[in-house]
N, C-alpha and C positions, 0 to 999 in steps of 0.2 A: 504494500500500500504506500502510495506516495504521500509524504507529509505535506501539509498545507504550506504554501510559500511563506506565510507569516511565521509559522512555527520553525521552518528551516532557517529563516532570517534570525529569529531570536536565539536559536541554538548556536548559530555561528557567531553571534555577538553577545555571548554570555558576559555579564558584568563580573568584575573582580570586586565582590561585595565589600571585602575588608578595606580596599583602597578607594573604590569609587564612591561609596556612600559617605565616607569621611571626607573625601575631597570635595564633594558637592556642597557641604555645609559652609565652608569659608566663601565659596562662590556665591551662595545665596545671601549670606550676610553682607558681602561686599556689594551685591546687587541692590540692596535696600537704598543706600545713599546714592548710588550711581543711577538707578532707575528713577528715583525721585528728582534728582538733579536734571536728568535728561528731559523729564516732563516739564520742568521749569523752562528749559530752553525752547520747548514747543509752545509754551504759554498756556498749558492746561493743568488740570488737577494732577498732582504728583501720583495719584493712585493709578493713572494710566501707564506710567512708567513701571510701576510694580506689577501690573497685570502683564505687560509685555515681558518682564523679567521672569515670569512664570511660564508663559506660553511659548516664547521664542526658543529657550534652551531645550524644552521637551520635544516640540515638533521638529525643530531644526536638528537637534542631536540625533533623532531617530533616522534621519535621511542623509546626513552629510557624509562625504567621503573622507574628509579630514576629521578623524575621529575625536581629536581633542579640541576642535574648534567649538567655542561657546558662542551661540547665536543669540544675542541679547541687545539691549539698548546701546547705542553709540552716540557720542556727542556730535559727530559729523552728520549722521542721519537725522538726529533730533533738530539740529540747527537748520538743515534743509527743509524738514517738515514745518518748523516754525516759520521759515521764510515763505513757504508755499501757502500757509494759512494766515499770513499777516493781514490780509484784507477781509478775512472772514469775521463776522460778528462774534464776540466772545461767547455769547449764549449758544451759537451754532458750532463753535470750534470743536467740541468733543466728537460730535457726529461726523463733522467733516474730516477729523483726524482718522476716525475708524475707516471711512471710505478711502481716504488717501493711502492708508496702510495696506488695505486689501488690493487696491489698484497696483501699488508698488509690488506687492507679492505676486500678483498675476504676471506683471512684466518680468519679474525675475524668473518665474517658472518657464515662461515662454522663451526667455533668453537661454535658459539651460537646455530646453528641448530643441531649440534651433542651433545648439552647439556654438554659441557666440563667445564661449570662454576664451578662445584663442585671440580674440580681438582686444582683450584687456592689455596685451603687450604693446598696443599702438598708443596707449596713453603714456607719454614719456615720464621718466622719473622726475625730471625737473618740474613738469607741470603738476604732478601729484604732490610733490613736496611743497610747491608754492601754494597749492590749494589747501593742503592740510595745515600749513603755517597760517594761512588766512583764516581758516576755521578756528584755530587756536586763539588767534588775535581777537576774532569776533566774540568768542566765548569769554575771554578775559575782560575785554572792554564792556561787553554786554552785562556782566554781573556786577560791575561797580555800583550801580544804583541799589541793587538788593543788598550788597555787602555793607553799604553805608546807611541803608534805610532812607535814602533820598529819592524823591520822585523826580525823574529826569525826562526831558523832552529831546527829540532828535530823530532824524530819519534813518539812522543806522547806529550800530553799536559804538563806534568811535565818537560820534557826535554826542551820544548820551553820556559817555564817560567824561568828555570834555565839559559838558554842562555841569556835572557834579563837581569837577575840579574848579570851575569858574564860579560856582555858587556854593561855597563851603557852608554857608549858613543853613542850607537845607539838609545837611548831614545829621542824622540822629546818633548821638554819641553812644547810647546803649547798644544800638544795632551794630555800630562800627566795632565796639569792643567785643560783642558776641562773635562777629565775623572774624576779627583778628585772633581771638582765642581759638576758634576752630582752625584757622590757618596755622597757628603755632603748634597745635596738637598734630596736625597732618605732617608738618615739617619735622617735628620732634620724633614722631613714631615711624617716619619713612625708612629709617635704617635700622629698625629694631625687629624683633620677632613678632611684634604686634602690627606690623605693616599691613597685613591682610585685613585687619579690623580697624585700621586707623580712621577710615572715613566714618565708620559707625560711631566710634568714640568721639570724633569731632562733631557729630550731630548731637549726641546724647549729653555730653558734659556742659557745653555752653547753653543748651536748651534748659537743662536742669537748673543752671545758675540763674537764667532769666526767670524761670518759674518761681524760684526761691525769693529772688529780689522783688518779684511781682510787677515787673515793668510791662505796661500796656502799649508802649510805643513800638515794641519790636513785633514785626509782622510774623504770623505763623502760617503753617501750611493750610490749616482749616480756614484761613481768611480767603484763600484762593477758591475754595469750594468744599462742599460737604464730602467727607471721607466715608464711602460705603463700608459697612462691616461685612465680614465673612468672605467666602471665596467667590471669585467672579463667575458669572454664568454667561453662556453664549448669547450674542446679540447681533442681529442682522441690521446693517445700516440702511437708511433710506437713500434714495437716489435724487432727492430734491436738491441737494447741495452740489451735485455733479456739475463741474464747469471745466472749461478749457484750461484755466490756470491751475485747477486742482490736478488735472491729468498731467500737465507738464511738470508740476511740482512732484508728483509721484514718480514720474520717469527720472527726474533729477535725483530723487532719493534712491531709486533702484540703481542708477549709474554709480553713485557714491558707494553704496553698500557693496556692489559687485566688485568694484576695483579694490576697495579696502579688504574685502574677503579674500581676494587673490593674494594679497600681502600676508594675511593671517595664515593662509595655507602654507606659504613658504616658510613662515617662522615656526610652524608647529607640525613638522613632518610626522607621518604615522610611525609608530614604534616597530611595526613589523616590516618596515621599509617599502610597503606598497605606495605607489605614487598617487597623490590626490588627483581627483578628476574635477577640473574647474567647472565643467558643465553640471556635474552632480551637486557640487557645492552651490552653484547658482540656484538649482532647484530646491536644495535644502533651505537656503536663505529665503526663497520665495514661500516655501511651506511654512517657515517660521513666521513670516509676515502675515500670511493668511490666518494662521492660528492666533497671532497677536491681535489682528483686526477683529476677528470673531469674538474674542474675549475682551474687547474694548481697550486694547493696548495700542501702543504707538509703534512706528517702524523699528525693526531690529536688523542686525547684521552681524557678521563675524567680528567679534570684539577683540582687539589686540590685548587690552589689559586683562579681561576676564579669561582669555585663553592662556595668557602667560601665568596667571594665578592658578588655573587648572593644572598646568604642568608643574608649577612650583610645589603645590600641596600634594602631589603624587597621584593625579588622575591617571588611570591605566587604559580605559576604554571610553567609547562614546557615552557610556552610562554615567560617567562623572558629570558631564554637562546636563544629562537628563535628570540626574538626582539633584543637581543644583536648582533646576526648575521646580522639582517636586518639593524640595525644602522651602523654596519661596512660597509655595502654596500653603505649607504649614504655617509659615510666618504670617501670611495674609489672614489665615483663619484665626490665628491666636492674637495678633498684635495690630490689626488694621486700625483699631480705635486710637492707638498711640501715635499713629502717623501724623494726625492733625495737629499735634502739640509741637512738632519740630519747628524751630525758629528758622525763618527764611534766610537770614544772613549766613547760617551755617551751611545751607545748601549752596549758596553763592560761593562760599569759601571752598567747598569741595570742587566746584566747577573751575574756579580760578586756579586751584592747585593742579587739577588735571590738565588744564590748558597749558600751564607753565611747564608741566612735566612732559607734555607731548611734543614740545619743541625739540628739534634736532639740530643744534648749532653746528655740530661737526659736518653733517651732510649739507647744511646750508653753505658753509665755507667751501666745501669741496665743489659744489655746483657753481658757486659764484666765481671760482678760480678756473673752471673748465673751459670757458670761452663765451663769446658773444651769444651764440645760439641758446645755450643753457641759461645765461643771464636774462635774456629777453623772455624766455619761457617762465622762469620762476618769478620774476618781478611782475610780469603782466598778469599771471594767474593770481598772485598774491593780492595785487591791487584790485582786480576784478572781484575777488572774494570779499575783500574788505569793504568795498563801496557799492556793490551791486547785489541784487537778490541771488541766492545760492543757485537757483535754476539757471540764471543767466551766466553765472560764473562757471558752472559745470559745462554749459554749451560752449563758452569761450575756451575753456581748458581743452575740451575734446577737439574743437576746431583747430586750436593752436597746435595741438599735438600732431594732427594730420598734416597741417601746413609745414610744420618744422620737419616732419618725416620726408615730405616731398622735396622741400628745399635742400635738406641734407643729402637726399639721394641725388639731386641734381648737382650739388656742389662737389660731391665725392666722385662724380663720373670723370674718368680719365681715359684718354686714347693714347696708346703707345704703339711704337713700331717694333715688329719682330723681324730679325734678320737671321737666316739660316747659317749655321757654322759649317755645314757640310758633313757632319757626323751624326745627323739626326737631332741635334739640339739647336736652340734658338737663343739669340742675344736680344734682350729687351732694351730699348732706348727711347727717348722722347720722340713723339711723332712730329714730322715737319709741318710747318704752317701751310706750305704750298706744295703742289705736286710738280715733278720734273717730267719733261717730255720723254716719251718712249721708255719710261721706267716703270717697273712693277714694284709695288710696295705691299707689305702685309701688315695689317693693323689689328690690334686687339683692344677690347674695351673692358674697363673696370667700372662697376657701379650699376645702378638701376637704369633700365631702359623704358620705364613707365612714365608717362606724362612729361613732367618737366625734364626728366633725365633724357628722354628722346630728343627734346629740343636742344638740350645742352650738347648732346652728341652731334647734332647738325652744325653747331657752332665750332666744335673741336675737330671735325674732320678736315683734312688738308684741302685747301682750295684748289680746284682744277683749272681755274681761269688762267689763261696765258700758256698752259701746257699743251702739248700735242700728243695724242694717243697714249695717255697714261693708263695703267691697269692697277686697280686696287683690290686686294683680297681682304675682306673684313671677316674676322673670326668671331663666331657667335656661339661657340660651344657652351652648353648649359643654359641657354636662353630658351625657356619654355613658355614664358608669359610676356606677350607684347600687346600693344594696343594700336589703335588707328593712328595715333601720333607717330609711332615708330615707323609704320608702313609709309606714311606721308614723307617723313624725313628720308627714308630709304629711296622712295620713288624720286624725290627731288634731287638727291645726290646722284642717283643713276642717270637722271636726265641731264644734269650738269656735266657728268663725265661723257655722256653720249654726244653732247654738243661739241666737245673738243676732240671727238673721235676716240674717247676712252671707253673703258668697260669696268663693270663692278662684278666681283666674284664673292659669294658668301660661302664660308666654310664652317664645318662643325655644326651645321644646322640640324636641330631636332626635327624628327619626322613630322610631328604635328605642326611645327612652325613652317616647315617646307610646304605642307598641304595648304596652310593658311595663305602663304604667299602666292601659291598657284591659283587659289580661288579668287584672290583679289584682282581687280582690273587696274590697280595702281602700279604694280610692279610686274614688268614683262620678263618672267624668268626664262623665257625661250629666246630672248634677244639680248638686250644690253646687260641683263643680269643673269649670271650663272650660279646655280645652287649646288653645293656639295654637302650631302647629308653626313652627319657624324657617324663614326664607327666606334667599335670598342677600343681600338688602338688610338690613343690620344695623339693628335698631330697628323694622323694619316690623311684626313680630308683636307687639311690646310696645305700639306705638301702636294697633294693632287691639284688643288686649286692654283697653287703657285706655279706648278709645272704647266698647267693649261694656260694661265695668264701670260707666262713668259713665251710660250709657243705662239700664242695669239699676237703678242707684241712684236715678235720677230717678223711675222707675216703681214703686219699692218703698219709698218713704218711709213710715215708720211701720208697715210690714208686718213685725212681729216675731212669730214663733211663740210660742204659749203654752208656758210652762215648767212 
C-alpha cells in the first residue's frame, strides 16, 4: 500500500524534538518585539505583526527548501507595506493590509511556479545594498517621533525626524527617557548570552518603570487600537478596498521579500548539503503570506535575523521554524492582554537598534571604492528609497539594475585580432581600426552581443572604407543567443565590406544560430557572407574559414565593384 504523500513528507522531515522544540522558543520570544515593531512600521495595531509571526513560520516552514529559513515579519517588507497603505484611511488600513498581504502571497507563489528564481541575480549587489541602506535610514528617521513622544509632520521619514530636531519643545521627556532606557538595554545585552531576549527585556523593563511612575504622557500600544484576546481565527478580506496602488504596493512587497529571501538562503545552507531551490522558497514565502493574510497578519518573508537566531540556538530541521510559530500561538493565547501595556517608545527603540545594526559599513566602503558604475547604483537607489515611496524605489532599483547590466555588457565588449602561428595556435593582439587592402584578418569578440553590446560591436569592428577587397573572419564560437540588433549590425558590416569588394566569413557558428541567419533576409549567407559551423575541435572552423578567405582573396585581387 502506498503511503499518503503527506505522511511520506512528514516521515522524511521528522523533527529533532530535543533540539527543534527548544530552538523554537527563543525565536518566538524574539518575534514578540520584532512583530510588534514591524506592525508599527505598517501603521497598524501591533497585534497584526504577532499574528503574522505565528502564521508565517508555520506555513512557510512546512514548504521551504531552505530548511532553517524562518519566514516571518521583516522591516523591509513592513516599510513597503506601510508605504503602499499610506493613502488609505486609518479605519480601513487593517482590511487593506490583509488584502495586500494575500495579493503579495499570490504573486510570490506565481513567481515560484513560473520559475522566476533565476532572475533575482539580475538585481545587482550595489542596488540591493543601496536599497537596504535606504530602508534602514527610513526606519531610523521614521521612529524618532515615537522615540521622543513628539508629534511630527512631514512627507517622508527624514522630514519628520528633522521636524523633531527643529522643534525640541514638542519632545516628551518621559517618553524620551523610556526610549533611551530601552536602547541602553539593547546595546548592553547585545554581546551577552541574553542577546536573544534583549528586545523583550527592552520592552518589559522601561514599560514597567513607566507603569510604576504612573506617567500618562507616554503612548502605549493599546492607544493604537484594541488588542484582541486569544488566538487568531481565519478571516476573509473584502475586495472593496482593491485598487491599482494596492496591487502595485503588493508587487513591491513581493519583489523585496523574494530578493531578500534569496540572500537568506545563501546565508543558511541546508545541513545535509542539499542545494536550496529558489523557486520552492518563492512558493514557501508566498504560502507564508497567504496564511498570514488569512489570519489577519501582515507581509512576511525570509528573515535574516530570525534565521540567524534559529541557527545560533541549535535548530536542526525545518521544524525549528515551525515550532517557533506554534510557540507564538501559545504566547498569543496566554499573554495577548499584556501586549496593550507596552510603551510605544520602547518599540521605536527596538526598530532604531535594528536599523542601526542592519547597516553594512564594510560593504558600503567596498562598493563605493569599486568604481563609477557601482557608485551610481548604490547612491541612486539609496536616494530613491529615502525620498520616494518604496514601490517607486523598488521599480527604480530593478530598472537601474537592468540598465547597468546592459551598459556593463556593452562597455566590456572587446574585439581582438587573432593571428595564426603556424603550429595550430593563435596570437591575440588589439584589432586594427581600419582594414588593409587585399588582406585577410581574423577577429574574435569578448562580451555580450545582446542589445547595446551588438551596437558596440558595430563601432569596434575595423572600418573597411578606403580598403580594396579585404576579407574578415569573425569568430562567434559559443554565441547561442543573439537578437535582431546583432543581425542588423552583421548585415550592415557585410554590406560595407561588399561595397569595397570584400567579404565576411563567420566561424565557430552554433547550428541554431546558423539556421537563424539562413532564415533571415538581412544576411545573405550564400553570397557576401560565408558561415562555418562549429565543430568539436576548437579552432577547426576558424582555420577552415581563414583558408577559404585567403583563397578567395588571392583570386579576387583588384576585383572591386563599381561604386
